[in-house]
C-alpha positions as CSV (number, residue, x, y, z in Angstrom):
1,M,-7.8,-0.3,-18.1
2,N,-4.6,1.7,-17.8
3,D,-1.8,-0.1,-19.7
4,K,1.0,1.8,-18.0
5,Y,1.4,-0.8,-15.3
6,T,3.0,-4.2,-15.9
7,S,1.5,-7.6,-15.8
8,A,3.4,-8.3,-12.6
9,N,0.9,-6.0,-10.8
10,K,-2.0,-8.2,-11.8
11,N,-1.2,-10.6,-9.0
12,Y,-2.8,-8.0,-6.6
13,K,-6.3,-9.6,-6.6
14,N,-5.1,-13.1,-5.8
15,N,-2.7,-11.8,-3.1
16,S,-5.4,-9.6,-1.7
17,I,-7.9,-12.4,-1.3
18,V,-5.4,-14.3,0.9
19,L,-4.5,-11.2,2.8
20,K,-8.1,-10.3,3.3
21,K,-8.6,-13.6,5.2
22,L,-5.9,-12.5,7.6
23,L,-7.3,-9.0,8.0
24,D,-10.8,-10.2,8.5
25,K,-9.6,-12.3,11.4
26,K,-7.9,-9.1,12.8
27,I,-4.6,-10.9,13.5
28,S,-2.5,-8.7,15.7
29,L,1.3,-9.0,15.5
30,P,3.0,-9.9,18.8
31,L,5.3,-7.4,20.3
32,L,8.9,-8.1,21.3
33,D,9.4,-5.3,23.7
34,E,5.7,-4.6,24.7
35,V,5.9,-1.2,22.8
36,E,3.2,-0.1,20.4
37,Y,4.9,1.6,17.5
38,P,3.1,4.5,15.8
39,L,1.1,3.8,12.7
40,I,1.9,7.4,11.5
41,Q,5.2,9.1,11.8
42,Y,5.7,12.9,11.4
43,Y,8.9,14.7,10.5
44,D,9.8,18.4,10.3
45,V,11.0,19.9,7.0
46,N,14.7,19.5,6.6
47,N,16.2,23.0,6.8
48,K,19.8,21.9,7.0
49,G,20.1,19.5,4.0
50,T,18.2,17.9,1.3
51,D,15.4,15.3,1.6
52,Y,15.1,12.5,-1.1
53,V,12.5,9.8,-1.7
54,V,13.2,6.5,-3.3
55,G,10.9,3.9,-4.8
56,D,10.6,0.2,-3.9
57,I,14.2,-1.0,-3.2
58,H,13.6,-4.8,-3.2
59,N,17.1,-5.7,-1.9
60,Q,18.9,-3.5,-4.4
61,F,21.1,-2.1,-1.7
62,K,24.3,-1.9,-3.7
63,K,22.5,-0.1,-6.5
64,L,21.1,2.3,-3.9
65,D,24.5,3.0,-2.5
66,Q,26.0,3.7,-5.9
67,Q,23.2,6.1,-6.8
68,L,23.5,8.0,-3.5
69,K,27.2,8.5,-4.1
70,K,26.4,10.0,-7.5
71,L,24.0,12.3,-5.9
72,N,26.7,13.4,-3.4
73,F,24.3,12.4,-0.6
74,N,25.5,13.9,2.6
75,T,24.7,11.5,5.4
76,A,25.3,14.3,8.0
77,I,22.5,16.6,6.9
78,D,20.5,14.8,4.1
79,R,17.7,12.3,4.6
80,L,16.3,9.5,2.4
81,F,12.7,8.3,2.7
82,C,11.5,5.1,1.0
83,V,8.0,4.1,0.0
84,G,8.5,0.6,1.3
85,D,9.1,-2.9,0.0
86,L,12.7,-3.0,1.1
87,I,12.9,-6.8,0.9
88,D,12.2,-9.7,-1.4
89,R,12.5,-10.0,-5.2
90,G,16.0,-8.7,-5.9
91,C,19.2,-10.6,-5.1
92,E,22.6,-9.2,-4.3
93,G,24.7,-12.1,-3.0
94,D,24.5,-14.4,0.0
95,N,22.4,-13.5,2.9
96,Y,21.1,-10.5,1.0
97,G,17.7,-10.3,2.7
98,Y,19.2,-9.4,6.0
99,Q,21.2,-6.5,4.6
100,V,18.1,-4.4,5.1
101,L,19.0,-4.4,8.8
102,E,22.1,-2.3,8.1
103,L,20.1,0.2,6.1
104,L,17.3,0.5,8.7
105,N,19.9,1.3,11.4
106,K,21.2,4.4,9.5
107,D,20.0,7.6,11.2
108,W,19.4,9.3,7.8
109,F,17.1,6.6,6.4
110,Y,13.3,6.3,7.0
111,S,10.8,3.9,5.4
112,I,7.2,3.1,5.1
113,R,6.0,-0.5,5.8
114,G,5.3,-2.2,2.4
115,N,3.2,-5.2,1.7
116,H,6.3,-7.4,1.6
117,E,7.4,-6.2,5.1
118,D,3.9,-6.7,6.4
119,L,3.6,-10.2,4.9
120,L,6.9,-11.3,6.4
121,L,5.9,-9.9,9.8
122,T,2.6,-11.8,9.6
123,L,4.3,-15.0,8.6
124,L,6.8,-14.8,11.5
125,S,4.0,-14.1,14.0
126,L,2.7,-17.7,13.2
127,P,-0.9,-16.7,12.8
128,K,-3.0,-19.7,13.9
129,E,-4.6,-21.6,11.0
130,Q,-3.2,-19.0,8.5
131,T,0.5,-19.7,8.6
132,Q,0.4,-21.8,5.4
133,F,-1.4,-19.0,3.6
134,C,1.3,-16.6,4.6
135,L,4.1,-19.1,3.8
136,D,2.8,-19.7,0.3
137,L,2.2,-16.0,-0.4
138,A,5.6,-15.0,0.9
139,I,7.3,-17.5,-1.4
140,K,5.1,-16.5,-4.4
141,N,6.2,-12.9,-3.8
142,G,9.9,-13.4,-3.7
143,G,10.4,-14.1,0.0
144,D,12.1,-17.5,-0.5
145,W,15.4,-15.9,0.5
146,L,14.3,-16.4,4.1
147,F,14.6,-20.2,3.6
148,D,18.3,-20.1,2.7
149,D,18.4,-21.3,6.3
150,P,17.1,-24.9,5.9
151,L,16.4,-25.2,9.6
152,L,14.1,-22.2,9.6
153,E,12.3,-23.6,6.5
154,S,12.0,-27.0,8.3
155,E,10.5,-25.5,11.4
156,L,7.9,-23.4,9.6
157,S,6.9,-26.2,7.3
158,Q,6.5,-28.6,10.3
159,Y,4.4,-25.9,12.0
160,C,2.1,-25.8,9.0
161,I,1.9,-29.6,8.8
162,N,1.0,-29.9,12.5
163,E,-1.8,-27.3,12.0
164,L,-3.1,-29.1,9.0
165,H,-3.4,-32.4,11.0
166,H,-4.5,-30.7,14.2
167,V,-1.4,-31.7,16.0
168,K,-0.4,-29.4,18.9
169,N,2.5,-27.2,18.0
170,E,5.3,-26.9,20.6
171,F,7.0,-24.4,18.4
172,T,5.9,-20.9,19.4
173,F,6.6,-17.3,18.3
174,N,8.9,-16.8,21.3
175,Q,10.8,-20.0,20.5
176,L,11.1,-18.8,16.8
177,M,12.6,-15.5,18.0
178,N,15.0,-17.2,20.4
179,D,16.2,-19.9,18.1
180,F,16.8,-17.5,15.1
181,P,18.5,-14.3,16.3
182,K,18.7,-12.8,12.8
183,V,15.0,-13.4,12.3
184,K,14.3,-11.7,15.6
185,D,16.3,-8.6,14.6
186,L,14.5,-8.5,11.3
187,Y,11.1,-8.8,13.0
188,Q,12.1,-6.1,15.5
189,E,13.1,-3.6,12.9
190,L,10.3,-4.2,10.4
191,S,7.6,-4.0,13.0
192,Q,8.6,-0.4,13.7
193,L,7.8,0.8,10.2
194,P,4.8,3.0,9.9
195,Y,1.9,2.9,7.4
196,V,2.1,6.7,6.8
197,I,4.8,9.3,6.9
198,Q,4.2,13.0,6.8
199,I,6.9,15.6,6.2
200,G,5.9,19.1,7.2
201,D,2.4,20.1,6.0
202,D,2.8,19.3,2.4
203,I,4.4,15.9,1.8
204,G,2.9,12.5,2.5
205,I,4.3,9.0,1.9
206,V,2.4,5.7,1.7
207,H,3.3,2.4,0.1
208,A,0.6,1.5,-2.4
209,E,-2.2,4.1,-2.6
210,L,-5.0,5.8,-0.7
211,P,-8.4,4.0,-0.8
212,L,-10.9,5.6,-3.2
213,Y,-13.3,6.6,-0.4
214,I,-10.6,8.9,1.0
215,R,-10.9,12.4,-0.3
216,D,-8.9,14.4,2.3
217,W,-5.6,13.7,4.0
218,S,-7.1,14.2,7.5
219,E,-9.6,11.4,6.6
220,L,-6.7,9.0,6.0
221,I,-5.1,10.0,9.2
222,N,-8.3,9.3,11.2
223,Q,-8.9,6.0,9.4
224,V,-5.3,4.8,10.1
225,K,-5.5,5.9,13.7
226,S,-8.7,3.9,14.1
227,Y,-7.0,0.9,12.6
228,S,-9.4,0.5,9.7
229,M,-8.7,-2.8,8.0
230,D,-9.9,-1.7,4.6
231,T,-7.8,1.4,4.7
232,L,-4.6,-0.5,5.8
233,E,-5.2,-3.1,3.1
234,S,-5.4,-0.4,0.5
235,L,-2.2,1.3,1.8
236,L,-0.4,-2.0,1.5
237,W,-1.8,-3.7,-1.5
238,G,-4.1,-1.3,-3.4
239,R,-3.9,-0.7,-7.2
240,Q,-7.2,0.8,-8.0
241,R,-6.1,4.3,-8.8
242,I,-3.3,3.3,-11.2
243,S,-5.4,0.5,-12.7
244,Y,-8.3,2.8,-13.5
245,D,-6.2,5.9,-14.0
246,I,-8.1,7.8,-11.3
247,N,-6.8,11.3,-11.0
248,D,-8.7,12.6,-8.0
249,V,-6.7,15.1,-6.0
250,I,-6.5,14.4,-2.2
251,A,-7.2,17.6,-0.3
252,G,-5.2,18.7,2.7
253,I,-1.8,17.7,1.3
254,K,0.3,18.8,-1.7
255,I,1.9,15.5,-2.9
256,I,1.7,11.9,-1.7
257,Y,4.6,9.6,-2.8
258,C,3.9,5.9,-3.3
259,G,5.3,2.8,-5.0
260,H,4.1,-0.8,-5.2
261,S,2.8,-0.6,-8.8
262,I,5.6,-0.7,-11.4
263,T,5.5,2.1,-14.0
264,Q,8.0,2.9,-16.7
265,K,8.7,6.3,-15.1
266,A,7.5,8.3,-12.1
267,D,3.9,9.3,-12.8
268,N,1.1,11.3,-11.1
269,Y,-2.4,10.1,-10.4
270,G,-4.0,13.3,-9.1
271,N,-1.5,14.3,-6.4
272,L,-0.5,10.6,-5.8
273,R,3.0,10.2,-7.3
274,N,4.1,6.7,-8.1
275,I,7.9,6.3,-8.1
276,D,8.3,2.5,-8.4
277,T,10.2,1.9,-11.7
278,G,10.8,-1.9,-11.1
279,S,14.5,-1.7,-10.7
280,Y,14.7,-5.3,-9.4
281,A,12.9,-6.6,-12.6
282,R,14.8,-4.5,-15.1
283,K,18.5,-4.7,-14.1
284,E,19.6,-1.7,-16.2
285,T,16.9,0.4,-14.6
286,L,18.0,2.7,-11.8
287,L,16.0,3.1,-8.6
288,H,13.9,6.3,-8.9
289,I,15.3,8.8,-6.4
290,E,14.1,12.4,-6.5
291,E,14.3,15.4,-4.2
292,V,11.5,16.1,-1.8
293,D,10.7,19.8,-1.7
294,P,7.3,21.4,-1.0
295,E,8.2,24.2,-3.4
296,I,8.4,21.9,-6.4
297,D,5.8,22.3,-9.1
298,Y,4.5,18.7,-9.7
299,G,2.2,19.8,-12.6
300,I,-1.0,18.8,-10.8
301,S,-4.1,20.5,-12.0
302,D,-6.6,21.7,-9.3
303,T,-9.4,21.4,-11.9
304,V,-9.5,17.7,-11.3
305,V,-11.1,18.3,-7.9
306,S,-14.2,20.0,-9.3
307,S,-15.1,17.1,-11.6
308,S,-14.7,14.4,-9.0
309,L,-17.1,13.0,-6.5
310,T,-16.5,14.7,-3.2
311,S,-16.1,13.3,0.3
312,D,-19.7,14.3,0.9
313,D,-20.9,12.1,-1.9
314,I,-19.2,8.9,-0.8
315,V,-19.7,8.4,2.9
316,S,-18.0,5.0,3.1
317,Y,-16.8,2.0,1.2
318,H,-15.8,-1.4,2.5
319,Q,-15.8,-5.1,1.5
320,N,-17.1,-8.1,3.3
321,D,-18.0,-11.6,2.1
322,G,-17.4,-10.7,-1.5
323,F,-19.7,-7.7,-1.5
324,S,-18.7,-4.0,-1.9
325,Y,-20.7,-1.5,0.0
326,V,-20.8,2.1,-1.4
327,R,-22.9,4.5,0.6
328,F,-23.9,7.8,-0.8
329,S,-25.0,10.6,1.6
330,E,-27.8,12.0,-0.4
331,L,-29.6,11.8,-3.8
332,S,-27.8,14.7,-5.5
333,E,-28.3,15.1,-9.2
334,E,-25.0,13.4,-9.8
335,N,-25.9,10.5,-7.6
336,Q,-29.3,10.1,-9.2
337,V,-27.5,9.5,-12.5
338,L,-25.2,6.9,-10.9
339,Y,-28.2,5.3,-9.3
340,Q,-29.8,4.7,-12.7
341,L,-26.7,2.9,-13.9
342,F,-26.3,0.9,-10.7
343,S,-29.9,-0.2,-10.7
344,R,-29.6,-1.8,-14.2
345,G,-26.2,-3.2,-13.5
346,K,-24.5,-5.6,-11.0
347,T,-25.8,-3.8,-7.8
348,C,-28.8,-3.8,-5.6
349,P,-29.6,-0.3,-4.2
350,V,-31.4,0.0,-0.9
351,I,-32.8,3.2,0.6
352,E,-31.8,3.7,4.3
353,G,-33.7,6.9,5.5
354,E,-32.3,9.7,3.3
355,K,-29.3,7.7,2.1
356,I,-28.9,5.1,-0.6
357,V,-26.6,2.2,-0.1
358,Y,-25.3,0.2,-3.1
359,Y,-24.5,-3.4,-2.5
360,S,-22.2,-4.5,-5.3
361,H,-20.6,-7.8,-6.1
362,D,-18.0,-6.0,-8.2
363,Y,-16.6,-2.7,-7.1
364,D,-14.8,-2.5,-10.5
365,Y,-18.2,-1.9,-12.0
366,F,-18.7,1.2,-9.8
367,L,-15.2,2.5,-10.8
368,S,-15.9,2.0,-14.5
369,L,-19.1,4.1,-14.2
370,K,-17.3,6.8,-12.4
371,N,-14.4,6.8,-14.8
372,Q,-16.9,7.0,-17.7
373,Y,-18.5,10.0,-16.2
374,L,-15.2,11.8,-15.4
375,K,-13.4,11.1,-18.7
376,K,-16.0,10.9,-21.5
377,Y,-18.5,13.7,-20.7
378,N,-17.9,17.3,-20.0
379,R,-21.3,18.0,-18.6
380,L,-23.7,16.1,-16.5
381,D,-26.5,16.4,-19.0
382,E,-24.3,14.7,-21.6
383,F,-23.8,11.8,-19.3
384,K,-27.5,11.6,-18.5
385,A,-28.3,11.6,-22.2
386,S,-25.9,8.6,-22.8
387,I,-28.0,6.3,-20.5
388,N,-31.5,7.3,-21.6
């Protein structure tokens, strides 16, 4: 297990279990203006000024402003992109959570949708029979600022009580938006945030990570466009790559910026670059801001690609009812070795035609095997000898 991420990140599994209940129900967020906002946003390379990217802000708006001034950030020609999680956690005075609206209205600022934004949107949509889950999870993750308005807290709490006791709720999403204008503005702005940003041909931005079954940037784009729930969950909440120090390089893109998992300093996992330094938790720590330039040498080795499982090896991966499904396309020599390990472990392999499907209770087991192969053995025959 990688020790470079903090204990605060270990809440992922518990949070994800609750979130998964929402995703499995395919809860769709209501629209305020009947406009479907794009899940992916594309931007041309900035040829007039400088592009920057910043890690999770978490309400540190004053700190952000101070740092931009020191960078001589030119709002006329420069642009700032954020990896998401604009809200929650940090505190900078009264009514601080709504300060994000001012930032989102700047024409030089662009952001990904983080798990904190998505959770707040889901909560405010009043998902039937799931509102209490969202309410508890939002408070657990620093969203209690929303309830500085006691009337809003009272309305949402009563909504949950009514659901619990199967009492008809007169309070609706439309009424919530009408009764609380600032909440409506917040919902409107956050609902426009994309899951993926691409700048030119070389730069990608997501919030948390790319799922492990994604090997090529075009695969991610297709998965997001098809609204794959597993992929969206990973983009918002995933921590597998950093937890297991997975250094696979994603083909088709030079660098992918992300945040979500706190690290001591910006660090690369393959060509996934994590820039969340936990500024809200360590008050003397600055927000990580760096220049975005496709010409920068990020020190990523292409040799990682040759040692990793390819997109042809893993056809798909998804979770359902506590099981993980890992489907291999064929019994290559490498997959035969993994098969031997799976068959004596926590999985039950099944042959489907020419394919093998592994049904696993614990996907971490699969990751540990793959990590063992990639990190401890230089050749396949060494790895095979270790299990004989």
